[in-house]
Every structure is written in C-alpha cells, then in structure tokens.
C-alpha positions as CSV (number, residue, x, y, z in Angstrom):
1,F,86.8,-7.6,-12.2
2,F,89.7,-6.1,-13.8
3,F,90.4,-2.9,-11.3
4,V,89.8,-5.5,-8.4
5,H,92.4,-8.0,-9.2
6,V,94.8,-5.4,-9.4
7,V,94.5,-3.6,-7.0
8,G,93.5,-6.2,-4.8
9,L,97.1,-7.9,-5.5
10,S,98.9,-4.5,-5.3
11,Y,97.8,-4.3,-2.2
12,I,98.5,-7.8,-0.6
13,V,101.8,-7.8,-2.5
14,N,103.1,-4.4,-0.8
15,M,101.7,-4.8,2.4
16,V,103.6,-7.9,2.9
17,L,106.8,-6.6,1.3
18,I,106.3,-3.3,3.5
19,E,106.1,-5.7,6.7
20,R,109.1,-7.4,5.7
21,C,110.8,-4.1,5.7
22,D,109.7,-3.0,8.7
23,D,110.9,-5.8,10.6
24,E,114.3,-5.6,9.0
25,G,114.3,-1.9,10.4
26,C,113.3,-0.2,7.6
27,I,111.4,3.2,8.2
28,L,107.9,3.0,6.7
29,T,106.6,6.3,4.4
30,T,105.4,4.9,1.1
31,P,106.0,2.1,-0.6
32,L,108.6,3.2,-3.2
33,K,110.0,4.5,0.1
34,A,109.8,1.8,2.6
35,C,112.9,0.1,2.4
36,E,116.6,2.0,2.8
37,T,118.4,0.0,0.1
38,E,117.9,0.3,-3.2
39,H,118.0,-3.3,-3.7
40,Q,114.8,-3.5,-1.7
41,T,112.8,-0.6,-3.4
42,W,113.0,-2.4,-6.6
43,H,112.2,-5.5,-5.3
44,I,109.1,-4.0,-4.1
45,V,108.9,-2.2,-7.9
46,F,109.1,-5.6,-9.5
47,I,106.8,-7.3,-7.6
48,T,104.5,-4.8,-7.3
49,A,104.1,-4.6,-11.6
50,M,104.3,-8.6,-11.8
51,S,101.4,-8.3,-9.4
52,C,99.1,-5.9,-11.8
53,I,100.3,-8.0,-14.9
54,G,98.9,-10.8,-13.0
55,G,95.8,-9.3,-12.1
56,C,95.1,-8.2,-15.4
57,L,95.8,-11.0,-16.9
58,V,93.1,-12.9,-14.2
59,G,91.0,-10.1,-14.6
60,L,90.6,-10.6,-18.4
61,W,90.4,-14.0,-18.5
62,G,87.4,-14.6,-15.6
63,S,85.3,-11.6,-17.1
64,S,85.7,-12.9,-20.8
65,T,85.1,-16.4,-19.7
66,I,82.3,-16.3,-17.3
67,L,80.3,-13.0,-19.0
68,G,81.2,-14.2,-22.6
69,T,83.0,-11.1,-23.5
70,S,86.1,-10.2,-24.4
71,F,87.9,-6.9,-23.4
72,W,91.0,-7.6,-25.1
73,F,91.5,-6.4,-28.3
74,P,89.0,-6.4,-31.0
75,Q,88.4,-9.7,-32.6
76,L,90.7,-11.2,-30.3
77,S,89.9,-13.4,-27.2
78,L,92.2,-14.0,-24.3
79,T,90.7,-17.3,-23.8
80,R,91.8,-18.0,-27.0
81,T,95.3,-16.0,-27.1
82,L,96.5,-18.1,-24.3
83,G,95.2,-21.1,-25.1
84,I,92.6,-21.3,-22.2
85,S,89.3,-23.6,-22.7
86,A,87.0,-22.3,-19.8
87,Q,83.8,-24.6,-20.1
88,Y,82.0,-24.0,-16.9
89,N,78.4,-24.5,-18.3
90,Y,78.7,-23.7,-22.3
91,P,81.9,-24.8,-24.2
92,T,83.9,-22.0,-26.4
93,M,82.3,-21.7,-29.8
94,Q,84.6,-20.5,-32.7
95,L,83.3,-19.0,-35.5
96,S,83.0,-19.9,-39.4
97,N,82.9,-18.4,-42.3
98,H,79.2,-17.4,-43.4
99,P,78.3,-15.3,-45.9
100,T,76.5,-12.2,-44.2
101,V,76.7,-8.5,-44.3
102,V,77.8,-8.2,-40.8
103,P,81.1,-8.7,-39.7
104,H,81.6,-11.4,-37.2
105,T,83.2,-11.5,-34.1
106,E,84.1,-14.6,-31.9
107,V,81.3,-15.0,-29.1
108,Q,81.0,-17.4,-26.0
109,A,77.9,-19.3,-26.7
110,A,75.4,-19.8,-23.9
111,W,72.2,-21.8,-24.9
112,P,71.3,-25.0,-23.4
113,R,72.7,-27.5,-26.1
114,R,73.3,-31.6,-25.3
115,G,76.9,-32.6,-25.0
116,P,80.1,-31.4,-23.6
117,H,81.5,-31.1,-27.2
118,D,82.4,-27.9,-28.7
119,R,81.3,-26.9,-31.9
120,T,82.1,-24.2,-35.0
121,M,79.4,-21.5,-35.4
122,S,78.9,-18.9,-37.4
123,L,77.3,-16.1,-35.6
124,R,76.3,-12.0,-36.1
125,A,77.7,-9.7,-33.8
126,N,74.2,-9.1,-32.4
127,E,70.7,-8.6,-34.3
128,E,70.7,-5.0,-33.7
129,E,73.7,-4.9,-36.1
130,M,72.2,-7.0,-38.2
131,M,68.7,-5.0,-38.1
132,S,70.5,-1.5,-38.9
133,Q,71.9,-3.0,-42.7
134,P,69.2,-2.5,-45.6
135,Q,66.4,-4.6,-44.8
136,R,63.5,-3.5,-47.7
137,I,61.7,-5.1,-50.1
138,G,59.7,-3.0,-52.0
139,D,58.2,-0.4,-49.4
140,V,58.5,-3.3,-46.8
141,D,60.4,-2.7,-43.9
142,L,61.2,-6.3,-42.7
143,S,62.7,-5.2,-39.3
144,E,58.8,-3.3,-38.9
145,V,57.5,-6.7,-40.2
146,L,59.7,-8.9,-37.5
147,E,58.7,-6.4,-34.9
148,L,55.6,-6.5,-35.7
149,S,55.0,-10.7,-35.8
150,K,57.2,-10.3,-32.3
151,H,54.2,-8.1,-31.1
152,A,51.2,-10.2,-32.7
153,V,52.5,-13.8,-31.4
154,L,53.1,-12.3,-27.8
155,E,49.4,-10.8,-27.6
156,A,48.2,-14.4,-28.9
157,G,50.3,-15.7,-26.1
158,K,47.8,-14.2,-23.8
159,I,45.0,-15.6,-24.7
160,V,47.0,-19.4,-24.8
161,S,48.4,-18.4,-21.4
162,R,44.6,-18.2,-20.3
163,A,43.2,-20.7,-21.5
164,W,46.0,-22.7,-20.4
165,G,45.2,-22.5,-17.0
166,P,46.9,-24.5,-14.1
167,G,48.1,-27.1,-16.8
168,T,46.6,-29.7,-15.5
169,G,43.6,-31.9,-17.1
170,R,42.0,-31.9,-20.8
171,S,40.2,-28.7,-22.4
172,T,36.7,-29.1,-22.5
173,V,36.5,-26.6,-25.3
174,E,37.3,-28.3,-28.5
175,A,36.0,-29.8,-31.9
176,T,36.8,-31.7,-34.5
177,K,38.0,-30.7,-37.9
178,S,39.0,-33.5,-40.4
179,G,38.8,-36.4,-37.7
180,T,38.7,-37.3,-34.0
181,A,42.5,-36.5,-34.3
182,D,42.7,-33.0,-35.9
183,L,41.0,-30.9,-33.4
184,V,40.5,-27.3,-33.2
185,T,39.7,-25.0,-30.2
186,V,37.9,-21.7,-29.4
187,T,41.6,-20.3,-28.9
188,D,42.9,-21.3,-31.8
189,Q,40.1,-19.0,-33.6
190,Q,40.6,-15.6,-31.1
191,C,44.5,-15.9,-31.4
192,E,44.0,-15.7,-35.6
193,E,41.9,-13.3,-34.9
194,I,43.8,-10.7,-32.8
195,I,47.4,-12.0,-35.6
196,S,45.1,-11.3,-38.5
197,R,43.6,-7.4,-36.9
198,L,46.9,-6.6,-36.1
199,I,48.6,-7.5,-39.6
200,K,45.7,-5.8,-41.9
201,E,45.8,-2.5,-39.6
202,R,49.5,-1.8,-40.5
203,F,49.3,-3.7,-43.9
204,P,45.9,-3.7,-45.5
205,S,46.9,-5.0,-48.6
206,H,48.9,-8.0,-47.9
207,V,47.7,-11.9,-48.4
208,I,46.9,-13.6,-45.2
209,I,46.6,-17.6,-45.1
210,G,45.5,-18.7,-41.5
211,E,44.8,-22.5,-40.5
212,E,41.1,-21.8,-38.8
213,T,40.1,-19.0,-42.1
214,V,41.3,-20.7,-45.1
215,G,41.0,-23.9,-44.7
216,D,42.3,-26.4,-47.8
217,T,41.8,-23.7,-50.4
218,Y,44.7,-21.6,-50.5
219,S,47.4,-21.0,-53.4
220,L,50.8,-18.8,-52.4
221,T,51.6,-15.9,-55.1
222,N,54.4,-13.0,-55.7
223,E,52.5,-10.7,-53.4
224,P,53.7,-10.2,-49.6
225,T,51.8,-13.0,-47.8
226,W,51.9,-14.0,-44.4
227,T,50.7,-17.4,-42.6
228,I,49.3,-17.7,-39.1
229,D,48.7,-20.9,-37.3
230,P,47.6,-19.7,-34.0
231,V,48.2,-22.8,-32.8
232,D,50.3,-25.2,-33.5
233,G,50.1,-28.5,-31.5
234,T,46.2,-28.5,-30.9
235,T,45.9,-32.0,-29.9
236,N,49.0,-31.3,-26.8
237,F,46.8,-27.8,-26.2
238,V,43.8,-30.1,-25.5
239,H,45.4,-32.6,-23.7
240,R,47.5,-29.8,-21.6
241,W,50.8,-31.1,-22.7
242,P,53.1,-28.5,-22.9
243,W,54.1,-28.6,-26.7
244,T,52.6,-26.1,-28.5
245,A,53.5,-22.7,-30.3
246,I,51.6,-19.8,-32.2
247,L,53.4,-19.9,-35.6
248,I,53.9,-16.8,-38.6
249,S,55.8,-16.3,-41.3
250,F,56.1,-13.2,-44.1
251,I,56.5,-14.4,-47.8
252,V,57.6,-12.4,-50.6
253,D,57.8,-14.0,-53.9
254,K,57.6,-17.3,-52.5
255,E,60.4,-17.1,-50.1
256,V,60.2,-16.5,-47.0
257,L,61.7,-13.8,-45.4
258,V,60.9,-13.2,-41.6
259,A,59.6,-16.2,-39.2
260,V,58.5,-16.2,-35.3
261,T,57.5,-19.1,-33.8
262,Y,56.7,-18.6,-30.0
263,D,55.8,-20.6,-27.0
264,A,53.7,-19.0,-24.4
265,I,53.5,-22.2,-22.1
266,S,57.5,-21.9,-21.9
267,D,57.9,-18.0,-22.7
268,E,60.6,-19.1,-25.5
269,L,60.6,-17.0,-28.6
270,Y,62.5,-18.0,-31.3
271,W,63.0,-15.5,-34.4
272,A,64.9,-15.4,-38.2
273,T,65.4,-13.1,-41.0
274,K,66.8,-14.2,-44.4
275,G,70.3,-14.0,-43.9
276,G,70.4,-12.4,-40.9
277,G,70.6,-15.8,-38.6
278,S,68.2,-17.4,-36.1
279,F,67.8,-16.3,-32.6
280,L,65.6,-17.8,-29.4
281,K,64.7,-15.5,-26.4
282,S,63.5,-17.4,-23.2
283,P,63.7,-17.0,-19.8
284,R,67.1,-19.0,-19.5
285,Y,69.2,-17.5,-22.8
286,E,68.7,-14.3,-25.0
287,G,70.6,-14.8,-28.3
288,P,71.9,-16.6,-31.8
289,I,71.2,-20.3,-31.8
290,Q,72.4,-23.2,-34.3
291,T,71.4,-26.9,-35.1
292,S,73.7,-29.4,-33.3
293,G,75.6,-30.5,-36.3
294,T,75.1,-34.5,-35.5
295,Q,76.3,-36.4,-38.7
296,S,74.7,-40.1,-38.3
297,I,71.7,-41.6,-37.0
298,D,73.2,-43.8,-33.9
299,K,74.0,-40.2,-32.2
300,S,71.0,-38.7,-33.0
301,V,67.4,-37.7,-31.0
302,V,64.8,-38.0,-33.9
303,I,61.1,-36.7,-33.9
304,M,58.6,-38.6,-36.1
305,E,55.3,-37.6,-36.7
306,V,52.2,-39.9,-38.1
307,G,49.6,-36.5,-38.4
308,Y,46.4,-38.0,-38.1
309,R,46.1,-40.5,-40.8
310,R,45.2,-44.0,-39.5
311,D,44.4,-46.0,-42.2
312,P,46.8,-49.8,-42.4
313,L,49.4,-48.1,-45.3
314,T,50.5,-45.2,-43.0
315,V,50.5,-47.9,-39.7
316,S,52.6,-50.3,-41.5
317,Q,55.4,-47.5,-42.8
318,T,55.5,-45.8,-39.1
319,S,56.4,-49.4,-38.1
320,H,59.0,-50.0,-40.7
321,C,60.4,-47.1,-40.0
322,L,60.8,-47.1,-36.0
323,A,62.6,-50.6,-36.8
324,G,65.0,-49.1,-39.6
325,L,65.5,-46.5,-37.0
326,M,66.5,-48.8,-34.2
327,Q,68.3,-51.3,-35.7
328,K,70.5,-48.1,-37.0
329,N,70.9,-47.4,-32.9
330,V,69.1,-44.1,-33.1
331,R,69.4,-42.5,-29.7
332,S,65.6,-41.9,-28.9
333,V,62.7,-41.3,-31.3
334,R,59.8,-38.4,-29.9
335,M,56.1,-38.2,-31.3
336,A,56.1,-34.4,-30.2
337,G,52.7,-33.2,-31.7
338,S,53.7,-29.6,-33.0
339,C,55.5,-29.1,-36.2
340,G,56.5,-25.5,-35.5
341,L,58.0,-26.3,-32.3
342,N,60.0,-29.6,-33.6
343,I,61.7,-27.8,-36.0
344,A,62.8,-24.9,-33.5
345,A,64.0,-28.0,-31.5
346,V,66.0,-28.8,-34.4
347,A,67.3,-25.3,-35.0
348,S,68.1,-24.5,-31.2
349,G,70.3,-28.0,-31.5
350,K,67.8,-29.8,-29.0
351,I,66.9,-32.5,-31.7
352,D,68.7,-33.7,-34.6
353,A,65.6,-34.5,-37.1
354,Y,62.2,-34.5,-37.7
355,F,60.2,-35.8,-40.6
356,E,56.2,-36.0,-41.3
357,E,54.8,-37.0,-44.1
358,G,51.5,-36.4,-45.8
359,S,50.1,-36.1,-49.4
360,W,47.2,-34.0,-51.3
361,E,45.3,-36.6,-52.4
362,L,44.7,-38.3,-48.9
363,N,44.2,-35.1,-47.2
364,S,46.9,-35.1,-44.5
365,G,50.6,-34.0,-43.7
366,T,51.5,-30.7,-42.6
367,K,50.7,-27.2,-44.4
368,I,51.8,-24.2,-45.3
369,W,52.1,-22.4,-42.2
370,D,53.0,-25.5,-39.7
371,F,56.3,-25.3,-42.0
372,A,56.9,-22.3,-43.9
373,G,58.8,-20.2,-40.8
374,G,60.4,-23.2,-39.4
375,K,61.9,-23.8,-42.8
376,L,64.1,-20.3,-42.7
377,L,64.4,-20.7,-38.9
378,V,66.8,-23.8,-39.8
379,E,68.0,-22.9,-42.4
380,E,69.3,-19.3,-40.6
381,A,70.6,-21.9,-37.8
382,G,72.7,-24.1,-40.3
383,G,70.5,-27.2,-40.7
384,V,68.6,-28.2,-43.7
385,I,65.2,-29.1,-45.1
386,M,63.9,-30.9,-47.9
387,D,61.3,-33.3,-49.4
388,P,61.7,-36.8,-48.1
389,S,62.2,-37.9,-51.3
390,G,65.2,-35.4,-51.4
391,A,63.6,-33.5,-53.9
392,P,64.0,-29.3,-53.1
393,F,61.5,-28.4,-50.5
394,D,58.0,-27.2,-51.7
395,L,56.4,-24.6,-49.4
396,M,53.0,-26.0,-51.6
397,G,53.8,-29.7,-50.8
398,R,52.7,-31.2,-47.8
399,N,55.9,-33.2,-46.4
400,V,58.4,-32.0,-44.0
401,F,61.9,-33.4,-43.5
402,V,64.3,-31.3,-41.0
403,A,67.9,-32.5,-40.0
404,A,71.0,-30.7,-38.2
405,S,73.6,-32.0,-41.1
406,A,73.2,-33.2,-44.9
407,A,75.0,-36.5,-43.6
408,L,72.5,-37.2,-41.2
409,A,69.5,-36.2,-43.5
410,D,71.4,-38.7,-46.3
411,E,71.0,-41.3,-43.7
412,L,67.5,-40.9,-42.8
413,R,66.0,-40.2,-46.0
414,E,67.8,-44.1,-47.0
415,V,65.7,-45.9,-43.6
416,L,62.6,-43.5,-44.7
417,Q,62.7,-44.8,-48.7
418,E,63.3,-48.5,-47.5
419,A,60.4,-48.0,-44.8
420,K,57.7,-47.0,-47.4
421,A,59.0,-49.6,-50.3
422,K,58.6,-52.1,-47.4
423,A,55.1,-51.1,-46.7
424,E,54.2,-50.6,-50.1
425,A,55.0,-54.0,-51.0
426,E,53.4,-55.4,-47.8
427,A,50.2,-53.5,-49.1
428,K,50.3,-54.8,-52.4
429,A,51.3,-58.4,-51.7
430,K,47.6,-58.3,-49.2
431,A,46.0,-56.5,-52.5
432,E,47.2,-59.5,-54.4
433,A,46.2,-62.4,-51.7
434,E,42.9,-61.0,-51.2
435,A,42.0,-61.0,-55.1
436,K,43.2,-64.2,-55.2
437,A,40.9,-65.2,-52.2
438,K,37.9,-63.5,-54.0
439,A,38.8,-65.1,-57.6
440,E,38.9,-68.5,-55.6
441,A,35.3,-68.2,-53.9
442,E,33.8,-66.9,-57.0
443,T,34.9,-70.1,-59.1
444,K,34.0,-72.2,-56.1
C-alpha cells in the first residue's frame, strides 16, 4: 500500500511536469534534467518530494486503518498522531491500564459489537506472546491444558454438527432428567464421553465433573479439576434452536484457570486463561473480546432465564422481574436457554447482562459445569459475575448473575431484589388467606 502510493504519485507528478517542460521547449532526458532552467529543476524536485511524503502518509494511514495495524513507530499509530478516527465498520479503540505481564499495544478492534461508540479496552499484544510467559501450575502446563480443551470441544463439535443435521424439525432422540423441561440426549452422552477420554489420556489423575456422569453428587476440592457440559442448552438442541454450546473449564485450588466455550452450530470458539484475556475465533473474527461496558438498564439488552422450575413462586418472581425491567425502560429482554453462551455473549459485548436463580433445596438453577468457564471468560473480558444477592460468586452455588459493568449490576440487582420481595409477599399473603379460609371452614 505504502510503496504503490509513493511510486504512483511520484510518477504522475513527474510526468505532468515533464510534459509541461516539453511544451516550453525543454529537452527531455531524465526528470531532474528535464528543464533548462534551475528554477524549473528545483520545482520538479520540490513537487516530487512532496508527492513522496504525501504517498507515505496516505499509505500509512490506509494501512493502519484498513488492516488494523500500525506501520509507524512502536506503540504509535498514524491515526492517533494525525487525530484521524477512521471508523469504517469498526471504531478505533485505545487501551487502558490492566495488570498483565505482557506489554500493551494499541490495536484496531474488529469483533462484531453493538453501537457506533468508541470504548476503552485493555488487550494483550497477541495470544502467542501471552502464552510464551510462564504458565505452569505445579506440573501442569496451562498452555497444554488450553490446547487440549480446544481440541476436545472441536472433536465433540463434530458429533453435535452431525446430530444437528439440516437444522430443521425436532430431534427424535431425547429423554427427560428431572422433568419435561430438563432434557438429555444421546449426543450429550457421546460428547461427554469423548471429552472425558481425551482428558484422561493426558491427565489420568485429574478430577472430572461432567454433567451427564456425576449428576447432583459432586464436590469441588483443591485438586486439578475439569468441568464438562457436553451440550449446554439441550432443549435448544432438541428443538433445533441454534443456541447451544460445549463447555470445558479447568480449576485448581477452586480457582478457574482455563475456560473454553464452543458453539458448533455457528463455529464460534471462545476461550480465556487466568490473567491472559478472553478471545474469540469465528468465521467473521479472530482476536480479543470485551464486554459492552454498558452502565444502565435503559441502554441494555438483558437475558433472564427461569430454568425448568414452574412453581407459583418462580412464576410470580419472573413476572415481577420482567415488569421491573420494562419499567426501567430496558431495551430488550431475552430467554435464550444456554448459560454458557449467555455468558459468552456478555463477554463479547453482544448482550449486557444475564441472570438466573436457583437453589439446592429445590434442585434448580445452574451448576458448576454451566458457569465455571463463563466466570473466567467474562472477568477476563472486563465484566462482573456475582451472586444476585451481591455476595461473592460461589462455584458450588446454583445462581449466576453476570453484567458488563459494576454499575449495571447494581441497578439490575435492585430490580431482582424488589421482584423477589414482591413475589414472597404475595406468596405469604396467599398462604395466610388460605389458612384463614380453612380455619373459617372448619369453624362452620
């Protein structure tokens, strides 16, 4: 790009001036000897120099803008130097401070995002540089864990793709677990089997917590532990709704260190490492991701899930929560059906928040294989994850609450708490009314 501009502009300018000299009677040999007078010669030299400089500037600007890179000096962008903000399809993003071991560099963000506004982001120079840093926990190489996790989800993804077929109609291979809204398929079992086998071949001593093999009887220790959700969003899969994923996380000392989420239908691969950032590889984009940074409900798109509970208290709380969001002028509300992809959507800025509540007592809500990897993915992308009550997030809990920013999380939690209080008050009033009616009936 640079070379073409320099040579092309220089050639055009020289040819025009030489032709002008020829009209004035100059004897043409070479451009610098083209004219008889010193004034004409220096005129050509000056214009040629200016055309070269102009070509350089245009070439550098075009290269840094279109290719998303800087052919200027290290850590210095021509776009920034000249004060030019060339938007094209993706706005320019500048870096903010972030405590990482790899130096930052200004990059041109290119992943699909909502809105035309610029946002401040913190990115590593590249994943290869990040993985070149010491990444060992005991005798475990985290780069090897990451590559194994990617390989495993891609292998399982082949099974999902084959089972998905043309993507129309409902699967005829399904069974229920805890109820008609809680499904499992042969595909779930086959995917978990192949992932578990690949992990055991390389790390035979590691603990594996898989959705289809451990059920509700699992515990989290300090030992190296893998979590697997072979088909997160099984109901979507059965109904051929393209929002389902394969989830893997790696945990040591109850801290998530590696996370991989793969949507085999859209061929989108998300991953994150502790302190190393979050990334996405898809047919349209490959590189770092971050949350939208949205600060308020009236500018947000929110995913709320109800799981498979259909009891009166859950129905009432869901209704009050939806009403509260609408009263806050939320842009839109979704019920998407895959915890892993919901969190990935927040991490990549497609969605601004996601929440789902449950409890061990009622055996409802999300579990460790649903959100362990997502916790790392959204935190490394700049988002927050916590308990809906505001307490620190618990990997052994049944609740998940994710937001693009702390400010948005605080505002949303108020809506949730108010909805829960109203539902509980209504349930209490109903129970008291029923008890009173029963007592009156017995008296009569």
